[in-house]
C-alpha positions as CSV (number, residue, x, y, z in Angstrom):
1,X,17.1,0.0,11.3
2,X,18.3,3.4,9.9
3,X,16.0,5.6,7.9
4,X,17.7,4.9,4.6
5,X,17.8,1.1,5.2
6,X,14.1,1.1,6.4
7,X,13.0,3.1,3.4
8,X,14.6,0.7,1.0
9,X,12.3,-2.1,2.3
10,X,9.3,-0.3,0.8
11,X,10.7,-0.1,-2.7
12,X,10.1,-2.7,-5.4
13,X,13.1,-4.1,-7.3
14,X,13.9,-1.8,-10.3
15,X,16.0,-4.6,-11.8
16,X,13.2,-7.1,-12.0
17,X,10.5,-4.5,-12.8
18,X,12.4,-3.3,-15.9
19,X,12.0,0.2,-17.3
20,X,9.2,2.2,-15.8
21,X,6.7,4.0,-17.9
22,X,6.3,7.1,-15.9
23,X,3.7,9.8,-16.4
24,X,2.7,13.0,-14.6
25,X,0.2,12.7,-11.8
26,X,-1.6,15.2,-9.6
27,X,1.2,16.7,-7.5
28,X,-0.6,19.4,-5.4
29,X,0.5,19.8,-1.8
30,X,-1.6,21.6,0.8
31,X,0.0,22.8,4.0
32,X,0.6,20.8,7.2
33,X,-0.4,17.2,8.0
34,X,-4.1,16.6,8.1
35,X,-5.5,15.0,11.2
36,X,-7.0,11.6,10.5
37,X,-10.0,12.2,12.8
38,X,-11.1,15.0,10.6
39,X,-11.4,12.9,7.4
40,X,-14.8,11.8,6.2
41,X,-14.6,8.3,4.9
42,X,-17.4,5.9,3.8
43,X,-15.6,3.2,1.9
44,X,-14.2,0.2,3.8
45,X,-11.9,-2.7,3.0
46,X,-12.0,-5.8,5.1
47,X,-8.8,-7.9,4.8
48,X,-9.7,-11.6,5.4
49,X,-6.3,-12.9,6.4
50,X,-5.2,-16.3,7.8
51,X,-4.6,-14.5,11.1
52,X,-8.0,-12.9,11.3
53,X,-9.8,-9.8,9.9
54,X,-8.6,-6.3,9.6
55,X,-11.0,-3.5,8.6
56,X,-9.8,-0.2,7.2
57,X,-11.5,3.0,6.0
58,X,-10.4,4.2,2.6
59,X,-10.0,7.9,2.0
60,X,-11.9,7.8,-1.3
61,X,-13.0,11.4,-1.1
62,X,-9.5,12.6,-0.6
63,X,-7.5,10.2,-2.8
64,X,-9.9,8.8,-5.4
65,X,-7.2,7.7,-7.9
66,X,-5.3,5.7,-5.2
67,X,-8.3,4.3,-3.4
68,X,-10.2,3.4,-6.6
69,X,-7.1,1.5,-7.8
70,X,-7.0,-0.5,-4.6
71,X,-10.7,-1.1,-4.5
72,X,-10.8,-2.3,-8.1
73,X,-7.9,-4.7,-7.6
74,X,-9.7,-6.1,-4.5
75,X,-13.1,-6.4,-6.2
76,X,-11.5,-8.3,-9.1
77,X,-9.8,-10.8,-6.8
78,X,-6.2,-9.5,-7.5
79,X,-5.3,-9.8,-3.9
80,X,-6.9,-13.2,-3.2
81,X,-4.4,-15.7,-2.0
82,X,-1.4,-13.3,-1.9
83,X,0.9,-13.4,1.2
84,X,2.6,-10.7,3.2
85,X,6.0,-10.9,1.6
86,X,7.7,-8.4,4.0
87,X,7.1,-7.9,7.7
88,X,9.3,-5.8,10.0
89,X,8.4,-5.5,13.6
90,X,8.3,-1.9,14.8
91,X,7.9,-0.7,11.2
92,X,5.3,-2.1,8.8
93,X,3.6,-5.1,7.1
94,X,3.7,-5.2,3.3
95,X,1.8,-7.2,0.7
96,X,0.2,-6.9,-2.8
97,X,2.7,-8.5,-5.1
98,X,1.1,-11.1,-7.4
99,X,4.2,-13.3,-7.2
100,X,3.7,-13.7,-3.5
101,X,1.0,-16.2,-4.1
102,X,3.9,-18.6,-4.0
103,X,5.6,-17.4,-0.7
104,X,8.8,-19.0,-1.7
105,X,9.1,-17.2,-5.0
106,X,12.3,-15.1,-5.4
107,X,10.1,-12.6,-7.3
108,X,7.8,-12.0,-4.4
109,X,7.9,-8.2,-3.8
110,X,8.7,-7.3,-7.4
111,X,5.3,-7.4,-9.2
112,X,2.3,-5.3,-9.7
113,X,-1.0,-5.0,-11.8
114,X,-1.2,-5.9,-15.5
115,X,0.3,-3.1,-17.5
116,X,-2.4,-1.2,-19.5
117,X,-5.2,-2.4,-17.3
118,X,-7.8,0.2,-16.4
119,X,-10.2,1.2,-13.6
120,X,-12.7,4.0,-12.9
121,X,-12.8,6.7,-10.2
122,X,-16.0,7.8,-8.5
123,X,-16.4,10.7,-10.9
124,X,-16.3,8.4,-13.9
125,X,-12.7,9.1,-15.0
126,X,-11.0,6.1,-16.5
127,X,-7.4,5.6,-15.3
128,X,-4.9,3.4,-17.2
129,X,-2.2,1.7,-15.2
130,X,0.7,2.7,-17.5
131,X,3.4,0.1,-17.1
132,X,1.3,-1.4,-14.3
133,X,1.6,1.9,-12.3
134,X,-0.7,4.7,-11.2
135,X,0.0,8.4,-10.8
136,X,1.2,9.7,-7.4
137,X,-1.7,11.3,-5.7
138,X,0.2,13.7,-3.4
139,X,-2.9,15.8,-2.5
140,X,-3.6,15.4,1.2
141,X,-0.6,15.7,3.6
142,X,-1.6,12.8,5.8
143,X,1.2,11.3,7.9
144,X,2.2,7.6,8.0
145,X,0.8,7.1,11.5
146,X,0.2,3.7,13.2
147,X,-2.5,1.7,11.4
148,X,-2.4,3.7,8.2
149,X,-2.4,2.2,4.7
150,X,0.3,3.6,2.4
151,X,1.5,3.0,-1.1
152,X,4.7,1.1,-1.7
153,X,6.8,2.2,-4.8
154,X,10.2,1.9,-6.4
155,X,11.4,5.2,-5.1
156,X,10.7,6.8,-8.6
157,X,7.7,9.1,-9.3
158,X,4.4,7.4,-10.3
159,X,5.7,3.9,-9.7
160,X,3.1,2.6,-7.2
161,X,0.8,-0.2,-8.3
162,X,-0.7,-2.9,-6.2
163,X,1.7,-3.2,-3.3
164,X,0.8,-1.5,0.0
165,X,2.0,-1.5,3.5
166,X,0.3,-1.0,6.9
167,X,2.3,1.1,9.3
168,X,2.8,-0.4,12.8
169,X,4.8,2.6,14.0
170,X,4.4,6.3,13.2
171,X,6.8,6.5,10.3
172,X,6.9,10.2,9.6
173,X,10.1,9.9,7.6
174,X,8.0,8.2,4.9
175,X,5.7,11.3,4.4
176,X,6.0,12.8,1.0
177,X,5.6,16.3,2.5
178,X,8.6,15.9,4.8
179,X,11.4,18.0,3.2
180,X,14.1,16.1,5.1
181,X,13.4,12.8,3.2
182,X,13.1,11.7,-0.4
183,X,10.4,9.2,0.4
184,X,7.0,9.7,-1.1
185,X,4.5,7.2,0.3
186,X,0.9,8.6,0.2
187,X,-1.5,7.4,2.9
188,X,-4.9,6.4,1.6
189,X,-6.6,4.6,4.5
190,X,-6.5,3.6,8.1
191,X,-7.3,0.6,10.2
192,X,-10.5,0.9,12.2
193,X,-10.9,-2.6,13.5
194,X,-8.5,-5.6,13.9
195,X,-5.3,-3.8,15.1
196,X,-4.7,-6.9,17.2
197,X,-4.6,-9.0,14.1
198,X,-2.2,-6.5,12.4
199,X,0.1,-6.6,15.5
200,X,0.0,-10.4,15.5
201,X,1.1,-10.4,11.9
202,X,3.9,-7.9,12.8
203,X,5.2,-10.3,15.4
204,X,5.5,-13.5,13.2
205,X,9.0,-14.9,12.9
206,X,10.7,-13.9,9.6
207,X,13.6,-15.1,7.6
208,X,15.7,-13.8,4.7
209,X,14.3,-10.7,3.2
210,X,11.9,-10.2,6.1
211,X,9.6,-12.8,4.7
212,X,7.4,-14.6,7.3
213,X,8.7,-18.2,7.9
214,X,5.1,-19.4,8.1
215,X,3.2,-17.5,5.4
216,X,0.4,-15.1,6.3
217,X,-2.2,-15.1,3.6
218,X,-4.7,-12.5,2.4
219,X,-7.5,-14.8,1.5
220,X,-9.6,-12.0,0.1
221,X,-10.4,-8.3,0.5
222,X,-14.0,-7.2,0.7
223,X,-15.0,-3.7,-0.3
224,X,-18.1,-2.1,1.2
225,X,-19.7,1.3,1.5
226,X,-21.8,2.9,4.2
């Protein structure tokens, strides 16, 4: 797939989402790509899928708005029973749309959190999901390397919500700090165990719209801290 075509697969449908309520988010950029090994992370997410478990570290100290949004949705059961609605071998695996609980729904891939819902960051700040979206947290220039968790969006600013994708290839063209591409997909975690499960999901047969023919379900996501 070409870069433009591949990027479009990470975008939600603007037509079905309706008008976006956008707001300014923290948009500070700091230099070159930060190496993942140098990041200190202590919050973990364990994805209990129908193919097995995938454990990831969340970069809560680096991207508290993004990570707290994801953790809150996981803790409240938002992701329970959802399916991977888009899987592209050699690219990524995407999930997080509430409509994907019915894997045959034509709306799978277009939804997000409840507009106006709130959550709290570690420092006690309350964030409102305006229009079901959260602010872009373009703080740490971390590349979309293999095994990283990244936010899906509509291609518009501040339009991420609940949908995420896990990279199965180093997709540097999705990095927000790459001046050669309009893509802005912030990385907020990385897989630390269960890459074999992720790669098994990546290889499932898919049909129209890159939906798995046999649904792969996220039974639940457990959040833990060490």
